[in-house]
C-alpha positions as CSV (number, residue, x, y, z in Angstrom):
1,M,0.0,0.0,0.0
2,A,1.7,3.2,-1.2
3,F,1.1,6.3,0.9
4,R,0.2,9.0,-1.5
5,T,-1.9,12.0,-0.5
6,S,-3.6,14.7,-2.5
7,P,-4.8,18.2,-1.5
8,S,-7.7,17.9,1.1
9,S,-8.9,21.5,1.1
10,S,-12.6,22.0,0.6
11,S,-13.8,22.5,-2.9
12,S,-15.4,25.7,-4.0
13,L,-18.3,23.5,-5.0
14,F,-19.3,23.1,-1.3
15,S,-17.6,26.0,0.4
16,A,-19.6,29.0,1.4
17,P,-19.8,31.9,-1.2
18,K,-17.6,34.8,-0.5
19,W,-20.1,37.5,0.6
20,S,-18.5,40.8,1.6
21,Y,-21.9,42.4,2.4
22,D,-25.3,41.3,3.3
23,V,-27.0,44.3,1.6
24,F,-26.1,46.7,-1.1
25,L,-28.1,50.0,-1.3
26,S,-28.7,51.6,-4.7
27,F,-30.4,55.0,-4.5
28,R,-30.4,58.6,-5.8
29,G,-28.5,60.6,-3.2
30,E,-30.3,63.9,-3.7
31,D,-33.7,62.2,-3.1
32,T,-33.2,59.9,-0.2
33,R,-29.6,59.9,1.2
34,N,-30.4,62.1,4.2
35,T,-33.9,60.8,4.8
36,F,-35.3,57.3,4.0
37,V,-32.0,55.7,3.1
38,A,-30.2,57.1,6.1
39,H,-32.8,55.7,8.5
40,L,-32.9,52.3,6.6
41,Y,-29.1,52.0,6.7
42,S,-29.0,52.8,10.4
43,A,-31.7,50.3,11.3
44,L,-30.0,47.5,9.2
45,K,-26.6,48.3,10.8
46,H,-28.2,48.2,14.3
47,L,-29.4,44.6,13.6
48,G,-25.9,43.5,12.6
49,I,-26.8,43.3,8.9
50,H,-23.6,44.3,7.1
51,T,-24.8,46.9,4.6
52,Y,-22.9,48.9,1.9
53,I,-23.8,52.5,1.3
54,D,-21.9,54.8,-1.0
55,E,-20.7,57.6,1.2
56,K,-19.0,59.4,-1.7
57,D,-15.7,57.5,-1.0
58,L,-15.7,56.1,-4.6
59,E,-14.9,58.4,-7.5
60,R,-17.9,58.9,-9.7
61,G,-17.7,58.7,-13.5
62,E,-19.6,57.8,-16.5
63,T,-19.0,54.0,-16.0
64,I,-19.3,52.0,-12.9
65,S,-15.9,51.5,-11.1
66,P,-14.4,48.0,-10.7
67,T,-14.4,48.6,-6.9
68,L,-18.2,49.2,-6.8
69,L,-18.8,46.3,-9.2
70,K,-17.0,44.0,-6.9
71,V,-19.1,45.2,-4.0
72,I,-22.3,44.6,-5.9
73,E,-21.2,41.1,-6.9
74,E,-20.3,40.2,-3.3
75,S,-23.6,41.3,-1.7
76,I,-26.3,38.8,-0.9
77,I,-29.2,41.3,-1.4
78,S,-29.5,44.5,-3.4
79,I,-32.1,47.0,-2.4
80,I,-32.9,49.5,-5.2
81,V,-34.7,52.6,-3.9
82,L,-36.5,53.9,-6.9
83,S,-37.3,57.6,-6.3
84,S,-38.5,60.3,-8.7
85,N,-34.9,61.3,-9.8
86,Y,-33.3,57.8,-9.8
87,A,-33.3,57.5,-13.6
88,S,-31.7,61.0,-14.1
89,S,-28.4,59.5,-12.8
90,S,-26.5,57.5,-15.4
91,W,-24.5,56.1,-12.5
92,C,-27.7,54.8,-10.8
93,L,-28.8,53.2,-14.1
94,E,-25.4,51.5,-14.5
95,E,-25.7,50.2,-10.9
96,L,-29.2,48.9,-11.7
97,T,-27.9,47.1,-14.8
98,Q,-25.1,45.4,-12.9
99,I,-27.5,44.4,-10.1
100,L,-29.9,42.7,-12.5
101,E,-26.9,40.9,-14.1
102,C,-25.9,39.6,-10.7
103,K,-29.5,38.5,-10.1
104,E,-29.3,36.4,-13.3
105,T,-25.7,35.1,-13.0
106,K,-25.2,34.9,-9.2
107,Q,-28.8,34.4,-8.0
108,Q,-28.5,37.6,-6.1
109,I,-31.7,38.6,-4.2
110,V,-33.1,41.9,-5.5
111,L,-35.8,44.0,-3.7
112,P,-37.1,47.1,-5.6
113,V,-38.5,49.8,-3.3
114,F,-40.8,52.1,-5.1
115,Y,-40.4,55.3,-3.0
116,H,-43.3,57.6,-3.8
117,V,-43.2,56.4,-7.5
118,D,-45.7,54.1,-9.2
119,P,-44.2,50.8,-10.4
120,S,-45.9,51.3,-13.7
121,E,-44.0,54.5,-14.3
122,V,-40.8,52.7,-13.9
123,R,-41.8,49.7,-16.0
124,N,-43.2,51.8,-18.8
125,Q,-40.8,54.7,-18.5
126,R,-43.5,57.3,-18.0
127,G,-43.4,60.5,-15.9
128,S,-40.0,61.4,-14.4
129,F,-38.5,58.2,-15.7
130,G,-39.6,58.8,-19.2
131,K,-38.3,62.4,-19.2
132,A,-34.9,61.2,-17.8
133,L,-34.5,58.6,-20.4
134,A,-35.3,61.0,-23.2
135,K,-32.5,63.3,-21.9
136,H,-30.1,60.3,-21.8
137,Q,-31.1,59.4,-25.4
138,E,-30.4,63.0,-26.5
139,R,-27.0,63.0,-24.8
140,F,-25.7,59.6,-25.7
141,K,-27.4,59.3,-29.2
142,E,-27.0,55.8,-30.5
143,D,-25.0,54.4,-27.6
144,P,-26.5,50.9,-26.8
145,K,-26.3,51.5,-23.1
146,V,-29.4,53.6,-23.2
147,Q,-31.3,50.7,-24.5
148,R,-29.8,48.5,-21.7
149,W,-31.1,51.1,-19.2
150,K,-34.6,51.0,-20.6
151,E,-34.6,47.2,-20.5
152,A,-33.3,47.3,-16.9
153,L,-36.0,49.7,-15.8
154,Q,-38.7,47.6,-17.5
155,E,-37.4,44.5,-15.6
156,V,-37.1,46.0,-12.2
157,G,-40.5,47.6,-12.6
158,S,-41.9,44.2,-13.1
159,L,-40.3,42.6,-10.0
160,A,-42.3,42.1,-6.8
161,G,-41.2,44.8,-4.3
162,E,-42.4,47.3,-1.7
163,H,-44.4,50.4,-2.7
164,L,-44.7,53.5,-0.5
165,E,-47.3,56.1,-1.5
166,D,-48.5,58.1,1.4
167,G,-48.4,55.6,4.3
168,N,-46.5,55.5,7.5
169,E,-42.8,55.5,6.5
170,Y,-41.6,53.9,9.7
171,E,-43.9,50.9,9.3
172,F,-42.9,50.7,5.7
173,M,-39.2,50.6,6.6
174,H,-39.8,48.1,9.4
175,K,-41.5,45.7,6.9
176,I,-38.4,45.9,4.6
177,I,-36.1,45.2,7.5
178,Q,-38.1,42.1,8.5
179,W,-38.0,40.8,5.0
180,V,-34.2,41.4,4.7
181,D,-33.6,39.7,8.1
182,S,-35.5,36.6,7.0
183,K,-33.7,36.4,3.7
184,I,-30.2,36.8,5.3
185,V,-30.9,34.0,7.7
186,K,-32.0,31.7,4.9
187,S,-29.1,32.7,2.6
188,T,-26.3,32.3,5.2
189,Y,-27.6,29.2,7.0
190,K,-25.2,26.4,6.4
191,L,-25.2,22.8,7.7
192,D,-22.1,21.5,9.4
193,I,-20.3,18.9,7.3
194,A,-17.4,16.7,8.0
195,E,-14.4,18.3,9.7
196,Y,-12.1,16.7,7.0
197,P,-14.1,16.4,3.8
198,I,-11.8,13.9,2.1
199,G,-13.2,12.6,-1.2
200,L,-16.2,15.0,-1.1
201,E,-15.3,17.1,-4.0
202,S,-15.4,14.4,-6.7
203,R,-18.7,13.0,-5.3
204,L,-20.3,16.5,-5.4
205,K,-19.2,17.1,-9.0
206,D,-20.8,13.8,-10.0
207,L,-24.1,14.8,-8.2
208,N,-24.1,18.3,-9.7
209,T,-24.2,16.6,-13.2
210,K,-27.4,14.7,-12.2
211,L,-29.0,17.7,-10.5
212,R,-28.8,19.8,-13.7
213,I,-28.9,23.1,-11.9
214,G,-30.2,25.9,-14.2
215,R,-33.0,23.8,-15.7
216,N,-35.8,25.6,-14.0
217,D,-38.4,24.1,-16.3
218,I,-38.2,20.6,-14.8
219,T,-38.4,19.1,-11.3
220,L,-36.0,16.3,-10.6
221,V,-35.8,13.6,-7.9
222,I,-32.3,12.2,-7.2
223,G,-31.7,9.2,-5.0
224,I,-28.4,8.8,-3.1
225,Y,-27.8,5.3,-1.8
226,G,-25.0,3.2,-0.2
227,I,-24.1,1.2,2.8
228,G,-24.3,2.7,6.3
229,G,-21.4,4.9,7.3
230,V,-20.2,5.6,3.7
231,G,-21.1,9.3,3.9
232,K,-24.5,9.8,2.3
233,T,-25.6,12.4,4.8
234,T,-22.3,14.3,4.5
235,I,-22.8,14.5,0.7
236,A,-26.4,15.6,1.0
237,K,-25.4,18.4,3.4
238,A,-22.7,19.5,1.0
239,V,-25.3,19.7,-1.8
240,F,-27.6,21.7,0.5
241,N,-24.8,24.2,1.3
242,S,-23.6,24.5,-2.3
243,I,-26.8,25.0,-4.2
244,G,-29.4,25.9,-1.6
245,N,-29.2,29.6,-2.2
246,Q,-30.2,29.1,-5.9
247,F,-33.8,28.2,-4.8
248,E,-36.7,30.2,-3.5
249,D,-36.7,28.1,-0.4
250,R,-34.9,25.0,1.0
251,C,-35.4,22.4,3.6
252,F,-33.2,19.6,5.0
253,L,-35.2,16.9,6.8
254,E,-32.7,14.9,8.7
255,N,-33.2,11.6,10.6
256,V,-36.3,10.8,8.7
257,R,-36.1,7.1,9.7
258,E,-35.7,7.9,13.4
259,I,-38.3,10.7,13.6
260,S,-40.9,8.7,11.6
261,S,-40.7,5.9,14.1
262,Q,-42.0,8.3,16.9
263,E,-45.6,9.0,17.6
264,N,-47.0,11.2,14.8
265,G,-43.4,11.4,13.6
266,L,-44.3,11.7,9.9
267,V,-46.8,14.5,10.7
268,K,-44.1,16.4,12.5
269,L,-41.8,16.1,9.5
270,Q,-44.6,17.5,7.3
271,E,-45.0,20.4,9.6
272,K,-41.3,21.1,9.6
273,L,-41.2,21.1,5.8
274,L,-44.1,23.6,5.7
275,R,-42.6,25.9,8.3
276,A,-39.2,25.8,6.5
277,V,-40.7,26.8,3.2
278,L,-43.7,29.0,4.2
279,G,-42.4,30.4,7.4
280,N,-45.9,30.9,8.9
281,F,-46.8,27.5,10.3
282,E,-45.2,27.8,13.8
283,S,-48.6,27.3,15.5
284,F,-50.2,25.2,12.8
285,H,-50.9,21.6,13.6
286,I,-51.7,19.0,11.0
287,G,-54.1,16.3,12.2
288,S,-53.0,13.4,10.0
289,V,-50.5,12.4,7.3
290,G,-53.3,12.6,4.7
291,A,-54.1,16.2,5.7
292,G,-50.4,17.1,5.6
293,T,-50.0,15.8,2.0
294,N,-52.9,17.9,0.9
295,V,-51.4,21.0,2.4
296,I,-48.0,20.3,0.9
297,K,-49.5,19.8,-2.5
298,H,-51.7,22.9,-2.3
299,R,-49.2,25.3,-0.8
300,L,-45.9,24.3,-2.3
301,C,-46.9,23.5,-5.9
302,S,-45.7,27.0,-7.1
303,K,-42.5,27.1,-4.9
304,R,-39.2,26.3,-6.5
305,I,-37.5,24.5,-3.6
306,L,-34.6,22.3,-2.6
307,L,-35.8,19.4,-0.4
308,I,-33.5,16.9,1.1
309,L,-34.9,13.8,2.8
310,D,-32.1,12.2,4.7
311,D,-32.0,8.5,5.9
312,V,-35.3,7.3,4.4
313,N,-36.1,3.7,5.0
314,E,-39.8,3.3,4.3
315,S,-42.0,4.0,1.3
316,C,-44.7,5.8,3.3
317,Q,-42.1,8.4,4.2
318,L,-41.6,9.3,0.6
319,Q,-45.4,9.2,0.0
320,G,-46.0,11.6,2.9
321,L,-43.3,14.1,2.1
322,A,-42.6,14.0,-1.6
323,G,-45.2,11.7,-3.2
324,D,-45.2,13.4,-6.6
325,K,-43.0,15.9,-8.4
326,N,-46.1,18.0,-9.1
327,W,-46.3,18.8,-5.4
328,F,-43.5,21.3,-5.9
329,G,-42.9,24.1,-8.4
330,P,-40.9,23.7,-11.6
331,G,-37.2,23.9,-11.1
332,S,-37.4,22.1,-7.7
333,R,-34.9,19.4,-6.7
334,I,-35.7,16.6,-4.2
335,V,-32.7,14.6,-2.9
336,I,-33.3,11.3,-1.0
337,T,-30.6,9.4,0.9
338,T,-31.2,5.8,1.9
339,R,-29.4,2.5,2.4
340,D,-32.0,0.7,0.4
341,Q,-31.5,1.1,-3.4
342,R,-34.7,-0.9,-4.0
343,L,-36.8,1.7,-2.1
344,L,-35.7,4.2,-4.8
345,T,-36.6,1.8,-7.5
346,C,-40.1,1.4,-6.2
347,H,-40.7,5.1,-5.8
348,N,-41.5,5.8,-9.5
349,Q,-40.8,9.5,-9.1
350,V,-37.0,9.1,-8.9
351,D,-35.2,10.3,-12.1
352,S,-31.7,9.1,-11.3
353,T,-29.7,7.5,-8.6
354,Y,-26.1,7.8,-7.3
355,E,-24.3,5.1,-5.4
356,V,-21.8,6.3,-2.8
357,Q,-18.7,4.2,-2.8
358,G,-16.2,3.8,0.0
359,L,-13.0,5.8,0.0
360,D,-10.0,4.5,-1.9
361,D,-6.8,3.7,0.1
362,N,-5.2,7.0,-0.3
363,Q,-8.3,8.9,0.7
364,A,-8.8,6.5,3.6
365,I,-5.2,7.2,4.8
366,Q,-5.8,10.9,4.7
367,L,-9.0,10.8,6.6
368,F,-7.8,8.4,9.2
369,S,-4.5,10.3,9.6
370,W,-6.2,13.7,10.1
371,H,-8.1,12.2,13.0
372,A,-5.3,10.0,14.4
373,F,-2.3,12.3,13.8
374,K,-3.8,15.7,12.9
375,R,-1.9,15.5,9.6
376,D,-2.6,14.0,6.2
377,R,-0.3,11.0,6.6
378,P,0.7,8.7,9.4
379,V,3.8,9.1,11.6
380,E,6.6,6.8,10.3
381,S,6.6,4.5,13.3
382,Y,2.8,3.9,12.9
383,V,2.8,3.1,9.2
384,E,2.3,-0.7,9.5
385,L,-0.4,-0.3,12.2
386,T,-2.1,2.3,10.0
387,K,-2.2,-0.2,7.1
388,R,-4.0,-2.7,9.3
389,I,-6.6,0.0,10.2
390,I,-7.1,0.9,6.6
391,D,-7.6,-2.7,5.7
392,Y,-10.0,-3.2,8.6
393,A,-12.2,-0.1,7.9
394,K,-12.8,-1.0,4.2
395,G,-13.0,2.6,3.1
396,L,-15.9,3.6,5.3
397,P,-15.6,7.2,6.5
398,L,-17.5,6.5,9.7
399,A,-15.2,3.7,10.8
400,L,-12.1,5.7,9.8
401,T,-13.3,8.7,11.8
402,V,-14.3,6.7,14.9
403,L,-11.1,4.7,15.0
404,G,-8.8,7.6,14.2
405,S,-10.3,9.7,17.0
406,A,-10.1,6.7,19.4
407,L,-6.4,6.2,18.7
408,Y,-5.4,9.8,18.7
409,D,-2.5,10.5,21.0
410,R,-2.1,6.8,22.0
411,N,1.3,5.0,22.0
412,I,2.1,2.0,19.8
413,E,1.3,-0.6,22.5
414,Q,-2.1,1.0,23.0
415,W,-2.7,0.8,19.3
416,K,-1.8,-2.8,19.1
417,S,-4.0,-3.7,22.1
418,A,-7.0,-1.7,20.6
419,L,-6.6,-3.4,17.2
420,E,-6.7,-6.8,18.8
421,K,-10.0,-5.9,20.4
422,Y,-11.4,-4.3,17.3
423,E,-10.6,-7.4,15.2
424,I,-12.8,-9.4,17.6
425,S,-15.6,-7.0,18.3
426,P,-16.4,-3.5,16.9
427,H,-15.6,-0.3,18.6
428,K,-18.5,0.5,21.0
429,D,-19.5,3.6,19.0
430,I,-19.9,1.4,15.9
431,Y,-21.8,-1.1,18.0
432,E,-24.3,1.5,19.1
433,I,-24.9,2.5,15.5
434,L,-25.4,-1.2,14.6
435,K,-27.9,-1.3,17.5
436,I,-29.8,1.8,16.2
437,S,-29.8,0.2,12.8
438,Y,-31.4,-3.0,14.1
439,D,-34.0,-1.1,16.3
440,G,-35.5,0.4,13.1
441,L,-35.9,-2.9,11.4
442,E,-38.4,-5.7,11.5
443,D,-38.5,-9.0,9.7
444,D,-40.1,-9.1,6.3
445,N,-40.0,-12.8,6.5
446,E,-42.1,-14.8,9.0
447,N,-39.4,-17.4,9.2
448,P,-36.0,-15.8,9.1
449,N,-34.3,-19.2,9.3
450,E,-35.4,-19.9,5.8
451,D,-33.2,-17.1,4.6
452,L,-30.4,-17.4,7.1
453,E,-27.8,-20.1,7.5
454,L,-25.0,-19.5,10.0
455,E,-21.7,-21.1,9.4
456,K,-19.5,-21.0,12.5
457,D,-16.2,-21.9,11.0
458,D,-15.9,-20.0,7.7
459,G,-14.8,-16.4,7.6
460,N,-16.6,-15.6,4.3
461,P,-19.3,-13.0,5.1
462,N,-21.6,-14.2,2.4
463,E,-21.4,-17.8,3.7
464,I,-21.6,-16.8,7.4
465,F,-24.8,-14.9,6.9
466,G,-26.2,-17.3,4.3
467,K,-28.6,-16.6,1.5
468,R,-29.7,-13.1,1.0
469,R,-33.1,-12.2,-0.5
470,R,-32.7,-11.4,-4.2
471,D,-33.4,-7.9,-5.4
472,D,-36.0,-9.1,-7.8
473,E,-38.0,-10.6,-5.0
474,Y,-38.5,-7.1,-3.4
475,D,-42.2,-6.2,-3.3
476,C,-42.7,-2.8,-4.8
477,N,-46.5,-3.1,-4.4
478,V,-46.7,-3.0,-0.6
479,E,-49.4,-0.6,0.4
480,P,-47.6,2.7,1.1
481,N,-49.6,3.8,4.1
482,R,-48.8,0.6,5.9
483,C,-45.1,1.7,6.2
484,P,-43.7,-1.8,6.3
485,Q,-40.2,-2.1,7.8
486,Q,-38.1,-3.5,5.0
487,K,-34.9,-5.2,6.1
488,R,-32.5,-8.0,5.4
489,S,-33.1,-11.2,7.3
490,H,-29.6,-11.4,8.7
491,S,-30.4,-8.4,10.9
492,S,-32.7,-10.7,12.9
493,T,-29.7,-12.6,14.3
494,M,-27.9,-9.4,15.2
495,G,-31.1,-8.2,16.9
496,I,-31.4,-11.3,19.0
497,T,-27.8,-10.8,20.2
498,I,-28.4,-7.1,21.0
499,T,-31.6,-7.9,22.8
500,E,-29.9,-10.6,24.9
501,L,-27.0,-8.3,25.7
502,E,-29.4,-5.6,26.9
503,N,-31.4,-8.1,29.0
504,E,-28.3,-9.4,30.6
505,D,-26.9,-5.8,31.0
506,Q,-23.7,-7.0,29.3
507,Y,-23.0,-3.9,27.2
508,P,-21.2,-1.6,27.0
509,K,-18.1,-3.5,28.1
510,E,-14.9,-2.8,26.4
511,D,-13.9,-6.5,26.5
512,M,-17.2,-7.7,25.1
513,N,-16.5,-10.6,22.8
514,L,-19.1,-10.8,19.9
515,E,-17.5,-14.1,18.9
516,L,-18.9,-15.7,21.9
517,T,-22.3,-14.0,22.0
518,L,-23.0,-14.5,18.3
519,G,-21.5,-17.9,18.2
520,L,-19.5,-17.0,15.1
521,K,-16.1,-15.4,14.4
522,L,-16.5,-11.7,13.7
523,K,-13.1,-11.0,12.3
524,S,-12.1,-8.0,10.1
525,T,-12.9,-10.0,7.0
526,I,-16.6,-9.5,7.7
527,F,-16.4,-6.0,9.1
528,N,-17.4,-4.6,5.7
529,F,-20.5,-6.8,5.6
530,L,-21.6,-5.8,9.1
531,C,-21.3,-2.1,8.0
532,C,-24.2,-2.8,5.6
533,L,-26.3,-2.3,8.8
534,L,-24.8,1.1,9.6
535,P,-27.0,4.2,9.0
536,S,-25.5,7.1,7.1
């Protein structure tokens, strides 16, 4: 095993965008600098919202400066205060053009504020806007930028915004601030992913191809599957962080399997989805799953959202949360993570699937070394022991992370002792995950012994656990609302052992020997097979 390493820095695909400002204010100074804009800027700043306002520190000219262009590009939101003299400034019109370009290319959020002007005057270039453009046309003659300005005004006049006529200016400003605050929270919210995202970049690139971001005329459902502990949830979180701000709204529903097993768990997940997207369901209570699906279909059918359903294990969860693509607006993306590929096959809404493979040896070395040595490769004296760990973990990020953390700052003798134990019985953290995996499963076979033949003397995992149910025997026609627990029959034996251990209060004990309790030899050769039971 050669120890080669490659750069492990986070890819720009899943790193947070570089925002310099939360809000960029575009306005006509002579109209609003010392009145409305001054009060708005002060209120935003008081709330900790990092806002850019041109305080005449940038040199004005006929074309927008590179410095100001950079500020616009690196702002999450642009607020355009359209007052009566806004269009008389060629500088303001250049700002407007650049803002709308960022809206198109960088998914910047744009809020037009019609300050004592009618949106139709902006859109149709009438009144003061029409007069200002006529002067620009006279001045610049056939310069194509005048046409760009007209098109920009037409576009911004057609956007949904805030319109102040003769109402209370304070209340009007407060409404804008609330809107900005909610947008900033949504745009900057990121999920924590792995401390060391080894191998994540290439997986995310593969998924981005399947997600087809930019095609807002279609809704796609993507399934991510793989054995437990292989990193499905980490990948889903990276997807959420990298593309979430390109949707109107987004929602990450984690631990679907665990929450659904609780009383009214699926209803709670439906409520969480509605609150995340609509924002006004805090006190709303759905009486049943059926009622929840009706609300989702009715209220979200025009919303372009990113929805991630993490750790799904039953068909009814899909039916209750994303039963049909038409429940969501065009351009939506639904991502499902599961250990069960056949669940995705049976859900006829899935457009494509992605299997998450384990890390290759070099990636595994890096991940384990970062946890065990706080560097990207092992210390020289630990090389041989590291090779044993890499062979034992079979490329599973969960196992590499758990074992690396457990062996950090331990001497060689402690490593050897720990390895001897791990090769007989799994680390206790891995055991607990195996136990959780079993708790969520029930037999789909009345007589598990028909599918399970234990061989005590052979280390081959396939022979130890006997015949596995064939994929083509999987019943895709199970009634969805029954939510059958679908599992592999070899889990039954693991469950019997876990139950016995709990009844006898035998675990956790660091010297627990699964070879004795299971009546078979659990060596490293079958570790990879056991990890099929691990959740993501």
